[in-house]
C-alpha positions in Angstrom: 50.1 70.0 -37.9 53.3 68.5 -36.5 53.6 68.2 -32.7 56.6 67.8 -30.6 58.1 64.3 -30.8 59.1 64.4 -27.1 55.7 65.5 -25.8 55.4 62.6 -23.4 58.9 62.7 -22.0 58.5 65.1 -19.1 54.8 65.1 -18.2 53.7 63.2 -15.1 50.7 60.8 -15.8 48.6 59.5 -12.9 46.2 56.6 -12.8 42.6 57.7 -12.3 41.5 55.8 -9.2 41.4 52.1 -9.9 40.5 52.5 -13.6 42.8 52.0 -16.5 42.6 55.7 -17.4 45.8 57.8 -17.1 45.6 61.6 -17.0 48.3 64.2 -17.1 48.9 65.8 -13.7 48.1 69.2 -15.4 45.0 69.3 -17.6 43.7 72.3 -19.6 40.2 73.6 -19.0 37.9 76.0 -20.9 35.7 77.4 -18.1 36.1 81.2 -18.5 38.8 81.6 -21.1 38.3 79.7 -24.3 35.0 80.7 -25.9 35.0 83.7 -23.6 37.4 86.6 -23.7 40.1 84.8 -25.7 39.6 84.4 -29.5 39.9 81.2 -31.5 43.5 81.7 -32.6 44.6 82.3 -29.0 42.8 79.1 -28.1 44.4 77.1 -30.8 47.9 78.3 -29.8 47.2 77.3 -26.1 45.9 73.9 -27.0 48.8 73.2 -29.4 51.4 74.3 -26.9 49.7 72.3 -24.1 49.8 69.1 -26.2 53.4 69.7 -27.0 54.1 69.7 -23.3 52.2 66.4 -22.7 48.8 67.8 -21.7 46.5 65.3 -23.3 43.3 66.2 -21.4 41.0 69.1 -22.4 38.1 69.7 -20.0 34.9 71.4 -21.1 31.2 71.6 -20.2 28.1 72.3 -22.2 27.7 75.8 -20.7 31.3 77.0 -21.1 31.7 80.1 -23.2 29.7 83.2 -24.2 27.1 82.3 -25.1 27.0 78.9 -23.5 28.3 76.2 -25.9 30.8 78.5 -27.6 33.9 76.9 -25.9 32.9 73.5 -27.3 32.3 74.9 -30.8 35.7 76.6 -30.9 37.6 73.7 -29.5 35.8 71.3 -31.7 37.3 73.1 -34.7 40.8 72.8 -33.3 40.5 69.1 -32.3 40.0 68.2 -35.9 43.7 68.9 -36.5 44.9 66.9 -33.5 45.4 63.2 -33.0 42.0 62.0 -31.4 43.4 58.8 -30.1 46.0 60.6 -28.0 43.6 63.1 -26.4 41.1 62.9 -23.6 38.1 65.2 -24.1 35.6 65.7 -21.3 32.3 67.6 -21.1 29.5 68.0 -18.6 25.8 68.6 -18.3 23.6 69.9 -15.4 23.5 73.7 -15.5 20.9 75.5 -17.5 21.4 75.5 -21.3 18.0 76.0 -22.9 14.5 77.2 -21.7 11.9 74.9 -20.3 11.9 72.1 -17.8 14.4 69.9 -19.8 17.2 72.4 -20.2 19.1 71.8 -16.9 19.6 69.4 -14.0 20.3 65.6 -14.2 17.2 63.9 -15.7 17.7 61.3 -18.4 16.1 63.7 -20.8 18.5 66.5 -20.1 21.7 64.4 -19.9 21.1 62.5 -23.2 20.0 65.6 -25.1 22.8 67.8 -23.7 25.5 65.3 -24.7 24.1 65.0 -28.2 24.3 68.7 -28.5 27.9 68.8 -27.1 29.0 66.1 -29.6 27.6 68.1 -32.4 29.5 71.2 -31.3 32.7 69.3 -30.6 32.3 67.4 -33.9 33.1 64.1 -32.2 31.5 60.7 -32.1 32.2 60.3 -28.4 33.8 62.0 -25.4 36.2 60.3 -23.1 34.6 61.5 -19.9 31.0 62.7 -19.4 30.1 64.3 -16.0 27.0 65.1 -14.1 28.0 68.7 -13.4 26.2 69.3 -10.1 23.8 67.5 -7.7 20.1 67.5 -8.6 17.8 67.9 -5.6 14.8 66.6 -7.4 15.8 63.9 -9.9 16.3 60.5 -8.3 20.0 59.6 -8.3 19.1 56.2 -9.7 17.7 57.9 -12.8 20.9 60.0 -13.2 23.3 57.1 -12.8 21.2 54.9 -15.1 21.3 57.7 -17.8 25.1 57.9 -17.5 25.3 54.1 -17.9 23.0 54.3 -21.0 25.3 56.9 -22.5 28.3 54.7 -22.1 26.5 51.7 -23.5 25.5 53.8 -26.5 29.2 54.6 -27.1 28.8 58.3 -26.6 31.2 58.3 -23.6 34.0 56.0 -22.4 34.0 57.0 -18.7 31.5 58.8 -16.4 32.2 61.3 -13.6 30.5 63.6 -11.2 31.3 67.2 -10.3 30.6 69.3 -7.2 29.1 66.3 -5.4 29.5 66.2 -1.6 31.2 63.1 -0.2 28.0 61.6 1.1 26.4 62.1 -2.3 29.3 60.4 -4.0 29.0 57.4 -1.7 25.3 57.1 -2.4 26.0 57.2 -6.2 28.6 54.5 -5.8 26.2 52.2 -3.9 23.5 52.8 -6.6 25.9 51.8 -9.4 26.8 48.6 -7.6 23.3 47.6 -6.7 22.0 48.3 -10.2 25.0 46.9 -12.0 25.7 50.2 -13.7 28.9 51.8 -15.1 31.1 52.8 -12.2 32.1 56.4 -11.5 35.7 56.9 -12.7 36.3 60.5 -11.7 35.1 63.3 -9.5 35.8 67.0 -10.2 35.6 69.2 -7.1 36.9 72.6 -6.2 40.1 72.3 -4.2 42.9 74.8 -3.4 44.8 76.2 -0.4 41.9 78.5 0.6 39.3 75.7 0.1 40.4 72.5 1.8 37.0 71.0 2.6 37.7 68.0 0.3 40.4 66.8 2.7 37.9 65.9 5.4 34.7 65.7 3.4 35.4 63.9 0.1 38.8 62.2 -0.3 38.0 59.3 2.0 35.0 58.5 -0.2 36.9 58.7 -3.5 39.9 56.8 -2.4 37.9 54.0 -0.7 35.8 53.6 -3.9 38.7 53.8 -6.4 37.5 57.1 -7.9 40.1 59.5 -9.3 39.9 63.3 -8.5 40.6 66.1 -10.8 40.5 69.4 -8.9 39.3 72.6 -10.5 40.3 76.1 -9.6 43.6 75.0 -7.9 44.9 78.6 -8.1 41.7 80.0 -6.5 40.7 82.0 -9.6 44.2 83.6 -9.8 44.4 84.5 -6.1 47.3 82.0 -5.7 49.5 83.7 -8.3 51.8 86.7 -8.2 49.4 88.7 -10.3 47.6 90.2 -7.3 50.5 90.9 -5.0 50.4 94.6 -5.8 47.6 97.1 -5.1 46.1 97.1 -8.6 44.8 94.3 -10.8 46.8 93.8 -14.0 44.8 95.1 -17.0 45.3 91.7 -18.8 44.2 89.6 -15.8 41.2 87.4 -16.0 39.7 89.2 -13.0 39.8 92.5 -14.7 38.2 91.1 -17.8 35.5 89.0 -16.2 34.7 89.7 -12.6 32.3 92.1 -11.0 33.6 94.9 -8.8 32.8 93.0 -5.6 34.9 90.0 -6.6 37.8 92.2 -7.6 37.7 93.8 -4.2 37.7 90.4 -2.6 40.8 89.3 -4.6 42.8 92.3 -3.3 41.4 92.4 0.2 44.0 93.1 2.8 43.4 89.9 4.8 43.7 87.6 1.7 46.7 89.5 0.3 48.5 89.1 3.6 48.2 85.4 3.4 49.1 85.4 -0.3 52.3 87.3 0.4 53.3 84.9 3.2 52.7 82.0 0.9 54.7 83.7 -1.9 57.7 84.0 0.5 57.6 80.2 1.0 57.4 79.6 -2.7 60.4 81.8 -3.4 62.4 79.9 -0.9 61.5 76.7 -2.8 62.6 78.2 -6.0 59.0 78.3 -7.4 56.5 80.9 -8.3 53.4 81.1 -6.0 51.3 79.4 -8.7 53.8 76.6 -9.1 53.9 75.9 -5.3 50.1 76.0 -5.1 49.8 73.4 -7.8 52.5 71.2 -6.3 50.7 71.5 -2.9 47.5 70.1 -4.4 49.4 67.3 -6.2 51.1 66.3 -2.9 48.1 64.1 -2.1 47.7 60.7 -3.7 44.0 61.2 -3.9 44.5 63.9 -6.6 44.9 62.5 -10.2 45.1 65.8 -12.0 44.5 69.5 -11.8 42.4 71.4 -14.4 43.6 74.9 -15.1 42.5 77.7 -17.4 45.0 79.7 -19.3 44.9 82.7 -21.6 48.6 82.7 -22.6 51.1 80.1 -23.6 53.4 81.4 -20.8 50.9 80.4 -18.2 50.7 76.9 -19.4 54.5 76.6 -19.4 54.7 78.0 -15.9 52.1 75.5 -14.7 53.7 72.5 -16.2 57.1 73.6 -14.7 55.5 73.1 -11.3 56.0 69.4 -11.8 59.7 69.8 -11.4 59.4 70.2 -7.7 56.5 68.3 -6.0 58.3 67.5 -2.7 57.5 69.4 0.5 59.4 69.2 3.7 57.6 68.8 7.0 58.5 72.4 7.9 57.1 73.8 4.7 53.8 72.0 5.1 53.6 73.1 8.7 54.2 76.7 7.6 51.6 76.5 4.9 49.1 75.0 7.4 49.6 77.9 9.7 48.7 80.4 7.0 45.8 78.4 5.4 44.7 75.9 8.1 42.3 73.0 7.4 39.1 73.9 9.1 35.6 72.4 9.2 33.9 75.7 9.8 
């Protein structure tokens, strides 16, 4: 397979905290799409086009796909035809994958076994980033961080990360790694978008102070921050129609949410962007954000997302207008 020779010319790459790792501002994830309602050929087309546009990071987890693990298996077949040394592959463990007491959470037993299974599905010798996918209320954090350190020392991962950890939990994990001389946390993956701004007051102080990069998931709020849902009916080819239950569809098209989306869309149009592009640019306005991980079911979505990088500047008036629509709140 021959890829575009100019694939690195227009992508923005940001340093991940104080590490040496550079990530593209836009990363491609496989949460609900690849291994889910899009087939292997559609997945291949999306990954190839993403790479041609300079997207070098593909984000997975052990439980992605239907059944869980399918996304890793499908993408593993595709990665064989791509230049491994030019790609960042991440995966995670922590959610339930198999029955019994060792099939979920963040014990050493689960983390090591889960990554071994992921590497088999991905057909890789190592992943670039391995995450603890969610906080574990029972396993001592010392055990979890020591297990992640072991995995790096074994050569099965280059960097470690955490996902969905509250700021105080991140701080605790950082202190443990320092006290025990363990591999430091390189990256955190939280949910962050215009309708969910908790990270601004609860997390980013911790990540910036400790030199941890942030890759936000769901920056388009599961499609709510796009122009797909500005009408009264969901498009038949939308992810919501294919995946979500009735209650969630009704939430997407609720009158209160749509009123905000339409006001935001008006600001985006004045900027010469689609709503999705403005929503991505708004997330990337913060130096704390290294990258945004997005799902895509079509090549056109990837192209639109990458085009957001052409205008990342906001005026004070634009930011004020957005804050009035989606204010930061601690409630």
